[in-house]
C-alpha positions as CSV (number, residue, x, y, z in Angstrom):
1,M,86.9,4.5,93.4
2,R,90.2,2.4,94.4
3,T,91.9,5.4,93.1
4,T,90.6,7.7,95.4
5,R,90.8,5.3,98.5
6,T,94.3,4.8,97.9
7,R,94.7,8.8,98.0
8,V,93.1,9.2,101.1
9,R,95.3,6.4,102.7
10,T,98.3,7.9,101.1
11,F,96.9,11.5,102.9
12,A,97.0,9.9,106.1
13,G,99.9,8.5,105.9
14,A,101.3,11.7,105.0
15,S,99.5,13.3,108.1
16,L,100.6,10.8,110.6
17,L,104.2,11.3,109.5
18,V,103.7,15.0,109.8
19,A,102.6,14.9,113.0
20,A,105.0,12.2,114.4
21,A,107.6,15.0,113.2
22,M,106.0,17.7,114.8
23,L,105.8,15.8,118.1
24,A,109.4,14.4,118.3
25,T,110.5,18.1,117.7
26,A,108.0,19.4,120.4
27,C,109.8,16.9,123.3
28,Q,113.1,17.7,121.9
29,N,112.4,21.2,122.6
30,S,111.0,20.3,125.8
31,D,114.3,18.3,127.0
32,D,116.7,21.1,125.7
33,A,114.5,23.6,127.7
34,S,114.8,21.8,131.0
35,G,118.2,20.9,130.7
36,Q,119.0,24.4,129.9
37,S,117.0,25.2,133.4
38,G,118.7,22.4,135.3
39,D,122.4,24.0,134.0
40,S,121.2,27.6,135.1
41,S,120.5,26.7,138.5
42,S,123.4,24.3,139.0
43,S,125.4,27.3,137.8
44,A,123.4,29.8,139.8
45,K,123.8,27.2,143.2
46,A,127.8,26.9,142.3
47,E,127.9,30.6,142.2
48,A,125.8,30.9,145.4
49,E,128.3,28.6,147.3
50,A,131.7,30.2,145.6
51,G,130.4,33.3,147.1
52,K,129.3,31.8,150.6
53,D,133.1,30.1,150.8
54,T,134.4,33.7,149.4
55,A,132.6,35.4,152.2
56,S,134.0,33.0,154.9
57,G,137.5,33.1,153.9
58,S,137.4,36.7,154.2
59,S,135.8,36.6,157.8
60,T,138.4,33.9,159.4
61,A,141.5,36.0,157.1
62,G,139.8,39.4,159.2
63,N,139.9,37.5,162.2
64,S,143.1,35.9,162.1
65,N,144.7,37.8,165.4
66,S,141.7,37.2,167.3
67,D,140.4,34.1,169.8
68,S,137.2,32.9,170.3
69,N,136.2,35.4,173.0
70,G,137.1,38.2,170.4
71,K,140.6,39.6,171.9
72,S,143.5,40.1,169.9
73,S,146.0,37.3,170.3
74,G,148.6,39.5,167.7
75,T,152.2,40.1,168.9
76,K,152.8,42.6,171.6
77,G,154.7,45.8,170.1
78,D,158.4,45.0,170.3
79,G,159.3,48.2,172.5
80,S,162.7,48.3,174.2
81,G,164.1,47.8,177.8
82,A,164.4,44.4,179.8
83,D,162.8,41.6,178.9
84,V,160.7,41.1,182.0
85,G,158.5,37.6,180.7
86,N,155.1,37.6,179.3
87,G,156.0,39.7,175.9
88,E,156.1,42.9,178.5
89,K,159.3,44.9,178.8
90,A,160.2,47.3,181.7
91,A,162.3,50.6,181.0
92,V,165.9,50.6,181.3
93,G,167.7,53.5,182.2
94,Q,169.8,55.8,178.9
95,E,173.2,55.4,180.0
96,C,174.9,59.4,179.8
97,G,176.6,60.7,176.7
98,A,178.4,63.6,177.4
99,N,176.1,65.7,175.0
100,D,173.2,64.7,177.6
101,I,174.6,66.9,180.3
102,S,175.1,70.6,180.9
103,W,178.9,70.8,181.5
104,S,180.3,73.5,183.9
105,T,183.7,73.3,185.9
106,R,185.0,75.6,188.9
107,S,188.1,75.8,190.6
108,E,188.6,74.5,194.1
109,T,191.6,75.3,196.6
110,Q,191.7,71.9,198.5
111,A,194.1,69.5,198.1
112,G,196.7,71.7,196.5
113,G,194.1,73.1,193.9
114,Y,191.5,71.1,191.8
115,I,189.5,71.3,189.3
116,L,185.5,70.7,190.1
117,I,183.7,69.1,187.3
118,I,180.1,69.8,187.4
119,A,177.7,67.2,185.4
120,K,173.7,68.3,184.8
121,A,171.1,66.3,182.9
122,K,170.0,68.5,180.1
123,P,166.2,69.5,180.5
124,G,163.9,66.5,179.6
125,I,166.6,63.8,179.8
126,T,167.1,61.5,182.7
127,C,169.9,59.3,182.1
128,V,172.9,57.1,183.6
129,L,176.4,57.8,184.5
130,P,177.9,54.3,184.9
131,A,179.8,53.2,187.7
132,E,183.6,53.8,186.1
133,L,185.6,56.9,186.3
134,P,184.8,59.7,183.5
135,T,187.4,60.0,180.9
136,V,189.4,63.4,181.3
137,A,192.3,63.7,178.8
138,F,194.2,67.0,178.7
139,G,196.1,68.7,175.7
140,S,197.0,67.5,172.1
141,D,198.8,64.9,173.2
142,G,195.7,63.4,175.0
143,T,196.8,62.5,178.7
144,E,194.6,61.2,180.4
145,A,193.6,61.1,184.1
146,G,194.3,58.4,186.1
147,P,191.9,57.1,189.0
148,A,192.1,59.0,192.8
149,E,190.1,56.8,194.3
150,Q,190.8,52.9,195.3
151,A,188.0,51.6,193.8
152,V,184.9,52.4,191.4
153,G,182.1,54.0,192.4
154,E,178.4,53.7,192.0
155,A,176.2,54.8,188.8
156,V,174.9,57.8,189.6
157,T,171.2,58.6,187.7
158,L,171.0,62.5,186.5
159,G,167.4,63.7,186.1
160,K,165.0,65.6,188.9
161,G,167.2,67.5,190.3
162,T,170.3,65.1,190.6
163,T,173.9,66.3,189.8
164,A,177.5,64.8,189.5
165,Y,180.5,66.0,190.6
166,A,184.0,64.3,190.0
167,G,187.0,66.4,191.2
168,V,190.5,66.6,188.9
169,N,193.4,67.1,190.4
170,P,196.0,68.3,187.6
171,K,199.3,67.7,188.9
172,T,200.2,65.5,191.5
173,T,204.5,65.5,191.3
174,N,206.0,67.8,193.1
175,E,208.6,68.3,190.6
176,N,208.7,71.8,188.5
177,G,207.7,71.3,184.8
178,G,204.2,69.9,183.0
179,K,201.9,71.5,180.7
180,E,200.4,74.6,180.6
181,L,196.6,74.0,179.6
182,N,193.3,76.2,179.9
183,S,190.9,73.5,178.7
184,I,190.1,69.9,179.8
185,I,188.4,67.2,177.5
186,V,185.8,65.2,179.2
187,A,183.7,62.0,177.7
188,I,181.9,59.4,179.9
189,G,183.9,56.3,179.3
190,A,186.6,55.7,177.3
191,K,183.6,54.5,174.0
192,D,181.5,57.9,174.5
193,P,181.3,59.5,170.7
194,N,181.0,62.8,171.8
195,P,183.7,64.3,174.3
196,V,183.5,68.0,175.2
197,S,185.9,70.4,175.7
198,L,185.3,72.2,178.9
199,P,187.4,75.7,179.9
200,V,189.4,76.1,182.9
201,D,192.1,78.0,184.5
202,T,195.7,78.0,183.1
203,I,196.5,74.8,184.8
204,T,199.7,72.8,185.0
205,V,199.2,69.2,184.1
206,D,201.6,66.2,185.1
207,K,200.2,62.8,185.8
208,P,196.7,63.7,186.7
209,I,193.9,61.9,188.6
210,V,190.0,62.3,188.5
211,T,187.7,60.8,190.9
212,N,184.4,59.0,190.5
213,W,181.0,60.4,189.7
214,H,179.5,61.4,193.3
215,T,176.6,63.0,193.9
216,S,178.1,65.5,196.7
217,A,180.7,68.2,195.9
218,A,182.6,67.2,199.5
219,D,182.9,63.8,198.1
220,A,184.6,64.7,195.2
221,V,187.8,66.1,196.4
222,P,190.9,64.2,194.8
223,Y,194.0,63.4,196.8
224,D,196.7,61.5,195.2
225,G,195.8,57.8,196.2
226,G,192.5,58.4,197.4
227,T,190.0,61.4,198.2
228,D,189.2,62.8,201.6
229,Q,186.5,59.8,202.4
């Protein structure tokens, strides 16, 4: 009888142990699941926050050149011309080069005979002849014409129907002699990189002179020591 009771007690104890083990296992699984659920929720939240930050950063970068009213605050184009303030620039007349101009010459009889140089801007070009003598040279030695006027004239803007004239007296001496030539070389100032050669009637060159640019052919008659004005 005692033996039976002992077996019953042993069996009951074993059952209790098994139940306790199962309960502990169940609790552990529940805690693990809870932990995993918490980790997953935290991860998802972190990813959402990161995405929000990324979107916010992109929006900020995209609007870096805009002010609070949505207007662009970027720098204005550089452009060309003279700075007149506030980042704005005003157009400035381009200085003429010899290759911007349609040239022609004409022989005149006043002042003992001279060459009239005629300058017109090519189609579509507006440019400025500076307030200085045109550079006129003769022959292979590059003899240059001196000033026929006592003062430098005003700048002339070519284009829109404006024509400029300069008069060249190739020989201002009374002595015989000089170089016999049939062309002259003209440039817009000494720094013009593209001078042009213009045909003329045969001329004798000895101490030549040239006038400033004028908008009237009558003002471009060269006299030794000054024009007729």
